[in-house]
C-alpha positions as CSV (number, residue, x, y, z in Angstrom):
1,M,0.0,0.0,0.0
2,K,1.4,3.4,-1.0
3,L,1.5,5.9,1.9
4,F,2.0,8.8,-0.6
5,S,1.0,9.1,-4.2
6,D,3.5,10.0,-6.8
7,H,1.9,13.4,-7.1
8,S,2.2,14.0,-3.4
9,R,5.9,13.0,-3.5
10,E,6.6,15.5,-6.3
11,R,4.9,18.3,-4.3
12,N,7.0,17.4,-1.2
13,L,10.2,17.4,-3.4
14,D,9.3,20.8,-4.8
15,K,8.9,22.1,-1.2
16,V,12.3,20.7,-0.3
17,I,14.0,22.3,-3.3
18,E,12.3,25.6,-2.7
19,S,13.3,25.4,1.0
20,D,16.9,24.7,-0.1
21,R,16.9,27.5,-2.6
22,S,15.6,29.9,0.0
23,W,18.4,28.8,2.4
24,L,21.0,29.2,-0.3
25,D,19.7,32.6,-1.2
26,R,20.0,33.7,2.4
27,L,23.5,32.2,2.7
28,Y,24.5,33.9,-0.6
29,K,23.3,37.2,0.7
30,R,25.2,36.7,3.9
31,W,28.4,35.9,2.0
32,R,27.8,38.5,-0.7
33,S,27.8,41.5,1.7
34,P,31.3,41.1,3.1
35,W,32.6,40.0,-0.3
36,I,31.2,43.1,-1.9
37,T,32.6,45.2,0.9
38,S,36.0,43.6,0.7
39,G,36.0,44.0,-3.0
40,L,35.2,47.7,-2.7
41,I,38.0,48.1,-0.1
42,I,40.5,46.3,-2.3
43,A,39.5,48.5,-5.3
44,V,39.8,51.7,-3.3
45,V,43.2,50.6,-1.9
46,A,44.4,49.6,-5.3
47,T,43.2,52.9,-6.8
48,A,44.9,54.8,-4.0
49,G,48.1,52.8,-4.5
50,I,48.1,53.6,-8.2
51,G,47.5,57.2,-7.4
52,M,50.2,57.4,-4.9
53,A,52.7,55.7,-7.2
54,A,51.7,58.2,-10.0
55,F,52.2,61.0,-7.5
56,Q,55.6,59.7,-6.3
57,F,57.1,58.3,-9.5
58,G,55.1,59.9,-12.3
59,L,53.3,58.3,-15.2
60,P,55.2,56.3,-17.9
61,W,54.6,59.0,-20.6
62,W,56.3,61.6,-18.3
63,M,59.6,59.9,-19.1
64,Q,61.9,61.9,-21.5
65,E,64.6,60.6,-23.7
66,G,67.6,59.9,-21.6
67,D,65.6,59.3,-18.4
68,H,66.4,56.2,-16.4
69,N,64.7,55.1,-13.1
70,H,66.8,53.4,-10.4
71,L,66.5,52.0,-6.9
72,Y,69.4,52.4,-4.4
73,E,69.6,49.9,-1.5
74,S,72.0,49.8,1.4
75,D,72.0,49.1,5.2
76,A,70.6,52.6,5.6
77,G,67.5,51.7,3.6
78,S,66.4,52.3,0.0
79,L,65.7,55.3,-2.2
80,R,64.3,55.7,-5.7
81,Y,65.8,58.2,-8.1
82,Q,65.8,59.2,-11.7
83,V,68.9,59.9,-13.8
84,H,68.8,62.1,-16.9
85,L,71.6,61.5,-19.4
86,P,72.3,64.2,-22.0
87,P,72.9,63.5,-25.7
88,Q,76.7,64.0,-25.0
89,Y,76.8,60.9,-22.8
90,D,78.8,58.1,-24.4
91,G,79.8,56.0,-21.4
92,T,83.5,56.9,-21.7
93,T,83.7,60.7,-21.2
94,Q,83.3,61.5,-17.5
95,L,80.5,64.1,-17.3
96,P,79.7,66.3,-14.3
97,V,76.7,65.5,-12.1
98,V,74.1,67.8,-10.6
99,M,71.8,66.3,-8.0
100,A,68.5,68.2,-7.4
101,I,66.7,67.5,-4.1
102,H,63.0,68.5,-3.9
103,G,61.2,70.3,-1.1
104,C,58.1,69.6,0.9
105,G,54.9,68.9,-1.1
106,M,57.1,67.9,-4.0
107,T,58.7,64.8,-5.6
108,G,61.9,64.1,-7.5
109,Y,60.3,63.2,-10.8
110,G,56.6,62.5,-10.1
111,W,53.9,65.1,-9.5
112,N,55.0,68.7,-8.8
113,S,58.5,67.5,-9.3
114,M,62.0,69.0,-8.9
115,K,62.5,67.8,-12.5
116,A,59.7,70.1,-13.8
117,T,60.5,72.9,-11.3
118,T,64.1,73.3,-12.3
119,Q,64.0,72.3,-15.9
120,F,67.5,70.9,-15.4
121,N,67.1,68.4,-18.2
122,S,66.9,71.0,-20.9
123,L,70.0,72.7,-19.5
124,A,71.8,69.4,-19.2
125,D,71.1,68.6,-22.8
126,R,72.6,71.9,-23.9
127,E,75.6,71.9,-21.5
128,G,76.4,68.2,-21.2
129,F,76.0,67.1,-17.6
130,I,74.1,64.3,-15.8
131,V,71.1,65.2,-13.6
132,V,69.9,63.1,-10.6
133,Y,66.5,63.4,-8.9
134,P,66.1,61.5,-5.7
135,T,62.6,61.2,-4.4
136,Q,61.6,60.9,-0.7
137,R,60.3,57.5,0.3
138,M,56.5,57.2,0.4
139,F,55.0,57.8,3.9
140,R,58.3,58.7,5.5
141,S,57.0,62.3,5.7
142,A,53.4,63.4,5.9
143,I,54.0,66.0,3.1
144,N,57.0,64.3,1.4
145,C,59.6,66.5,3.1
146,W,63.2,65.5,3.7
147,N,63.8,65.3,7.4
148,S,66.6,67.8,7.6
149,A,65.3,69.1,11.0
150,D,65.6,65.6,12.6
151,P,69.0,65.3,14.4
152,R,69.0,61.6,13.4
153,Q,69.2,62.7,9.7
154,Q,72.3,64.9,10.2
155,H,75.1,62.3,10.4
156,R,77.4,60.4,8.0
157,N,76.8,56.7,7.4
158,S,73.2,56.7,8.5
159,G,69.7,57.9,7.5
160,E,69.0,60.2,4.6
161,P,72.6,61.6,4.2
162,A,73.9,58.0,3.7
163,L,71.1,57.2,1.2
164,I,71.6,60.3,-0.9
165,A,75.4,60.2,-0.9
166,G,75.0,56.5,-1.8
167,V,72.9,57.4,-4.8
168,A,75.5,59.9,-5.9
169,Q,78.3,57.3,-5.7
170,Q,76.2,54.7,-7.5
171,V,75.6,57.2,-10.3
172,V,79.3,57.9,-10.6
173,E,80.1,54.2,-10.8
174,E,77.3,53.1,-13.1
175,Y,77.6,56.0,-15.6
176,N,81.3,56.6,-15.3
177,A,80.7,60.2,-14.2
178,D,83.4,62.6,-12.9
179,P,83.7,62.0,-9.2
180,A,85.4,65.4,-8.8
181,Q,82.3,67.2,-10.2
182,V,79.3,66.0,-8.2
183,H,77.2,68.9,-7.1
184,V,74.1,69.1,-5.0
185,A,71.3,71.7,-5.1
186,G,68.2,71.6,-2.9
187,A,65.0,73.5,-2.4
188,S,63.4,74.2,1.1
189,S,63.7,71.0,3.2
190,G,65.8,69.6,0.3
191,A,68.1,72.6,0.7
192,G,68.6,71.8,4.4
193,T,69.5,68.3,3.4
194,A,71.9,69.6,0.7
195,V,73.8,71.6,3.4
196,I,73.8,68.5,5.7
197,L,75.4,66.6,2.8
198,A,78.1,69.2,2.4
199,A,78.9,68.8,6.1
200,T,78.7,65.0,6.2
201,Y,80.1,64.1,2.8
202,P,82.4,66.9,1.7
203,D,84.5,64.2,0.0
204,V,81.5,63.4,-2.3
205,F,80.0,66.8,-3.2
206,A,82.1,69.5,-4.8
207,T,79.5,72.4,-4.2
208,V,76.2,72.9,-2.5
209,T,73.3,75.1,-3.4
210,S,70.5,76.1,-1.0
211,V,67.3,77.6,-2.4
212,A,65.1,78.8,0.5
213,G,67.0,76.6,3.0
214,G,69.0,76.9,6.2
215,E,72.2,76.0,8.1
216,Y,73.3,72.7,9.5
217,G,71.5,72.2,12.8
218,L,68.8,74.8,12.1
219,N,66.4,72.8,14.3
220,Q,68.4,74.1,17.3
221,V,67.6,77.7,16.5
222,N,64.5,79.3,18.2
223,P,62.6,81.3,15.6
224,D,61.4,83.7,18.3
225,D,65.0,84.2,19.6
226,P,67.5,83.3,16.9
227,D,70.3,85.2,18.5
228,S,70.3,82.8,21.5
229,T,71.9,80.2,19.1
230,P,74.6,82.1,17.1
231,P,75.6,80.7,13.7
232,D,79.1,80.0,15.1
233,Y,77.5,77.4,17.4
234,T,76.0,75.3,14.6
235,A,79.1,75.9,12.5
236,R,81.3,74.1,15.0
237,Q,78.9,71.1,14.7
238,A,79.0,71.1,10.9
239,W,82.8,71.3,11.0
240,A,82.9,68.4,13.5
241,Q,80.8,66.3,11.1
242,M,83.4,66.9,8.4
243,G,86.0,65.2,10.5
244,D,89.3,64.4,8.7
245,R,87.5,65.0,5.4
246,A,87.1,68.7,6.2
247,R,87.3,71.1,3.3
248,Q,85.9,74.4,2.4
249,V,82.9,73.5,0.2
250,P,81.7,76.4,-2.0
251,L,78.1,77.5,-1.2
252,L,75.5,79.1,-3.3
253,V,72.4,80.6,-1.6
254,I,69.3,81.8,-3.4
255,Q,66.6,83.4,-1.2
256,G,63.3,85.3,-1.8
257,E,63.0,88.5,0.2
258,E,59.2,88.0,0.6
259,D,59.6,84.3,1.7
260,T,57.4,83.8,4.8
261,V,58.0,80.1,5.1
262,V,61.8,80.4,5.2
263,P,62.4,84.1,5.9
264,P,65.5,86.0,4.8
265,I,67.1,85.9,8.2
266,V,67.6,82.1,7.7
267,A,69.6,82.8,4.5
268,Y,71.7,85.5,6.3
269,R,72.4,83.0,9.1
270,L,73.4,80.3,6.6
271,V,75.9,82.6,5.0
272,A,77.4,83.5,8.4
273,H,77.3,79.9,9.4
274,W,79.1,78.6,6.3
275,T,81.7,81.5,6.5
276,A,82.5,80.3,10.1
277,V,82.7,76.7,8.8
278,G,85.3,77.7,6.2
279,D,87.2,79.7,8.9
280,L,87.3,76.6,11.1
281,V,88.5,74.4,8.3
282,D,91.4,76.7,7.7
283,D,93.1,76.4,11.1
284,G,90.5,75.2,13.6
285,L,89.9,78.7,15.0
286,L,87.3,81.4,14.5
287,N,89.8,84.1,13.8
288,D,89.0,85.4,10.2
289,S,92.2,83.8,9.0
290,L,90.9,83.7,5.4
291,N,90.8,87.5,5.1
292,Q,87.5,87.2,3.2
293,V,86.2,90.1,1.1
294,E,82.5,90.7,0.6
295,E,81.1,92.5,-2.4
296,T,77.5,93.2,-3.4
297,T,76.0,94.1,-6.8
298,A,72.5,95.3,-7.4
299,V,70.6,94.1,-10.5
300,P,67.6,96.3,-11.2
301,A,64.2,95.1,-12.2
302,E,63.3,94.8,-15.9
303,Q,59.8,94.4,-17.4
304,G,58.3,91.3,-15.8
305,R,61.5,90.5,-13.9
306,H,62.4,90.9,-10.2
307,S,65.4,92.9,-9.1
308,Y,67.9,91.2,-6.9
309,T,71.2,91.6,-5.2
310,H,74.2,89.4,-5.8
311,T,76.7,89.1,-2.9
312,T,80.1,87.3,-3.1
313,I,82.4,86.4,-0.2
314,T,85.8,85.4,-1.4
315,A,89.2,84.7,0.0
316,P,92.2,86.4,-1.8
317,D,94.4,83.3,-1.7
318,D,91.8,80.6,-1.7
319,P,89.2,79.4,-4.2
320,F,86.6,79.0,-1.4
321,L,83.5,81.1,-2.2
322,I,80.1,81.9,-0.9
323,E,77.5,83.6,-3.1
324,L,74.1,84.9,-2.1
325,Y,71.3,86.0,-4.4
326,L,68.5,87.9,-2.6
327,V,65.5,88.2,-4.9
328,Q,63.1,91.1,-4.2
329,E,59.3,90.4,-4.4
330,M,59.9,86.6,-4.4
331,G,58.4,84.3,-1.9
332,H,59.1,80.6,-1.2
333,A,60.0,79.5,-4.7
334,W,62.6,78.3,-7.1
335,P,63.1,81.1,-9.6
336,G,63.3,80.4,-13.3
337,P,61.7,81.6,-16.5
338,T,60.7,78.1,-17.7
339,G,59.9,76.2,-14.4
340,D,56.7,74.4,-14.0
341,G,55.2,73.6,-10.6
342,S,53.6,74.9,-7.4
343,Y,56.8,76.5,-6.1
344,V,58.1,78.4,-9.2
345,D,58.6,82.1,-9.7
346,R,59.1,82.8,-13.4
347,A,59.9,86.4,-12.8
348,G,63.0,85.6,-10.8
349,P,66.6,85.0,-12.1
350,D,67.3,81.6,-13.7
351,A,68.4,79.6,-10.6
352,S,69.2,76.5,-12.6
353,A,71.6,78.4,-14.9
354,I,73.1,80.0,-11.9
355,V,73.6,76.6,-10.2
356,W,75.3,75.2,-13.3
357,D,77.5,78.3,-13.7
358,F,78.6,78.1,-10.0
359,A,79.2,74.3,-10.3
360,Q,81.4,74.7,-13.4
361,R,83.8,77.0,-11.5
362,H,84.4,74.5,-8.7
363,R,85.4,70.9,-8.5
364,Q,86.9,68.6,-5.8
365,P,90.5,69.5,-5.2
């Protein structure tokens, strides 16, 4: 005797299937929600990562002929940088090197880059030198600054000085550049780092340029009472960092008179500071033994161009030299007629050309 008819069994089977389908639907919905959320998070993170990479290292089509990207690695960490080789490069002739270090809110060769700001590539192609653009490591600084105000980043063989000097030495080796003509120029926090490099690696860098930057150990100076820490005090620290490699490193300073981020007093202090460093290198004493002579020339404004003063401090019997360009009506910027970026003043003198002219006149002894 059949307890259930065939028809009855089919209806019961349909109910079971429907019940299973309902359960699967509920389970799918339960799974789907976190999977969708996770997928969205992954997509957002991936997009942000791509955006950060584009900000930091630029887009592929931003590369110019002669540009080469590199990664430097050592016990001090790692650092990415871009090298620009001019048409004159043939691998055998030892060309000079200019290293350009960006400031806060900038990159070496990505968005708002030192590469675009300085337009060194065009100048290098005409004059025949190699350009190097290190870029700060992502997330090491909230606004991509170099940490020149951090005492841990002011010593040889460690931190940012070791990384950047390592990059310079790697470029010399890999591209057979002239080790006696490696020059460093920095803007803002990068200018502070450039001065630190001159103190910690005077055997690597022939000259140093500071655009809107300050002295070695500037973090020790109280902005509200700068006289409480005289430039001589930080000069002794810079000289001590040089050690047995001490030499008088030629310094070029470019400063905007209307700069409220790094005011002119910082540039004046830097000149006094580096004058004292040179004096100490000479005989270990602050005694004006170099008999330095200071001369200032005023360059009047032209249509659409700022006026500026050019001061030189020279020693009669020594090639050591300090130069200061004080640009009227200029704020916190790299001056240059063709620069492109957030910190460019096209009405100022051509800082990149000035840097190269200064570099050509000085090499490692």
